[in-house]
C-alpha positions as CSV (number, residue, x, y, z in Angstrom):
1,M,-55.0,-140.5,7.6
2,K,-54.5,-137.5,9.3
3,I,-51.1,-137.1,8.1
4,S,-52.5,-137.2,4.2
5,N,-54.5,-134.9,4.6
6,L,-52.0,-132.3,6.0
7,G,-50.1,-133.4,3.2
8,A,-52.3,-132.7,0.7
9,A,-53.6,-129.6,2.3
10,L,-50.0,-128.2,2.4
11,L,-50.2,-129.3,-1.4
12,A,-53.4,-127.3,-2.0
13,L,-51.9,-123.9,0.0
14,G,-48.8,-123.7,-2.1
15,I,-50.4,-124.3,-5.2
16,V,-52.9,-121.3,-4.3
17,V,-50.1,-119.1,-2.9
18,A,-47.7,-119.7,-5.6
19,S,-50.3,-119.2,-8.8
20,P,-50.4,-115.6,-8.4
21,Q,-47.2,-115.0,-8.7
22,F,-46.8,-116.9,-12.4
23,T,-49.9,-114.7,-13.3
24,P,-47.6,-111.5,-14.2
25,I,-45.2,-113.6,-16.0
26,L,-48.2,-114.4,-18.6
27,Q,-49.2,-111.0,-19.0
28,G,-45.4,-110.1,-19.6
29,Q,-45.2,-112.6,-22.1
30,S,-48.4,-111.9,-23.8
31,Q,-47.2,-108.3,-24.4
32,S,-43.8,-108.6,-25.9
33,Q,-45.6,-111.0,-28.8
34,A,-47.7,-107.8,-29.7
35,P,-44.9,-105.5,-31.0
36,S,-43.5,-109.1,-33.7
37,A,-47.3,-109.0,-34.9
38,Q,-47.4,-105.5,-35.2
39,Q,-44.3,-105.5,-37.3
40,D,-45.7,-107.9,-39.6
41,E,-48.9,-106.3,-40.5
42,Q,-46.4,-102.6,-41.6
43,K,-46.9,-101.8,-45.2
44,S,-44.1,-100.6,-47.4
45,Q,-42.9,-97.7,-47.4
46,T,-40.4,-95.5,-49.4
47,F,-36.6,-94.8,-48.5
48,V,-34.5,-92.6,-50.2
49,G,-31.0,-92.5,-49.3
50,K,-27.4,-93.8,-50.2
51,I,-26.0,-97.3,-50.5
52,V,-22.8,-98.1,-48.2
53,K,-20.5,-100.4,-47.3
54,A,-20.7,-100.5,-43.3
55,K,-17.6,-101.7,-41.2
56,N,-19.0,-105.3,-40.5
57,G,-19.6,-105.8,-44.2
58,Q,-22.9,-105.4,-45.2
59,Y,-24.7,-102.6,-47.1
60,A,-26.6,-100.1,-45.5
61,L,-29.0,-97.0,-46.5
62,L,-27.7,-94.2,-45.4
63,T,-30.9,-91.8,-44.9
64,D,-28.8,-88.7,-42.7
65,A,-25.1,-88.9,-43.6
66,Q,-25.1,-86.4,-40.8
67,A,-25.9,-88.3,-37.7
68,G,-25.3,-91.3,-39.7
69,K,-28.5,-92.5,-39.5
70,G,-29.8,-95.3,-41.9
71,A,-30.6,-98.8,-42.1
72,F,-29.0,-102.3,-43.2
73,L,-30.5,-103.8,-45.9
74,D,-32.1,-107.5,-46.0
75,D,-31.2,-108.0,-49.4
76,Q,-27.1,-107.7,-50.5
77,E,-27.1,-108.8,-53.5
78,K,-29.8,-106.1,-55.1
79,A,-27.6,-103.3,-52.6
80,K,-24.5,-104.4,-53.8
81,Q,-25.4,-103.5,-57.5
82,F,-25.5,-99.6,-56.1
83,E,-22.8,-99.5,-53.6
84,G,-22.0,-95.3,-53.3
85,K,-25.4,-94.5,-55.2
86,M,-28.7,-92.4,-54.3
87,V,-31.4,-95.2,-54.5
88,K,-34.5,-95.1,-53.7
89,V,-35.6,-98.2,-51.7
90,T,-39.2,-99.9,-51.3
91,G,-39.7,-101.8,-48.2
92,V,-40.9,-102.9,-44.8
93,L,-38.8,-101.7,-42.0
94,E,-37.9,-103.5,-38.6
95,A,-37.2,-100.5,-36.4
96,A,-35.6,-102.8,-34.0
97,R,-33.3,-103.9,-35.4
98,S,-33.0,-101.4,-37.8
99,L,-33.5,-103.7,-40.6
100,I,-35.0,-103.0,-43.9
101,H,-36.8,-105.9,-46.1
102,V,-36.2,-105.0,-49.3
103,S,-38.6,-105.3,-52.2
104,N,-37.2,-103.0,-54.7
105,I,-34.1,-100.7,-54.9
106,E,-33.7,-98.4,-57.8
107,P,-31.9,-95.0,-58.8
108,A,-32.8,-91.6,-57.2
C-alpha cells in the first residue's frame, strides 16, 4: 500500500514540475497566430508598378525597378494580360509572403 502511495506521489510531483515547462510553448503558439489574424483584417490598397515575369515563371508587380522590389500576384491570368505594362493593382498585400491578393488590375 505504501508503494502505490509513493508512486502516486511521484506521479503528482512529476506533473507539477513539468507543467510550467509547457506554459511558454502554449503562450508562444497563441502569439504566433496573431499576425495571421491581422492579415485577414487588412484592407485593399492600390499599388502602381510594372507587371514582369519572374525567373520562376510567376507574374509579379515590380514597384521599384532600381531596388528590385515588388510582390507576386495571386491572379496570374489577370497579370498575364498586362505583362510588360505599367499598371495599378488593387488588392490586399500579404507581406510575409510578398504576395498581393488581387481584386483588380488596370492600366496606369
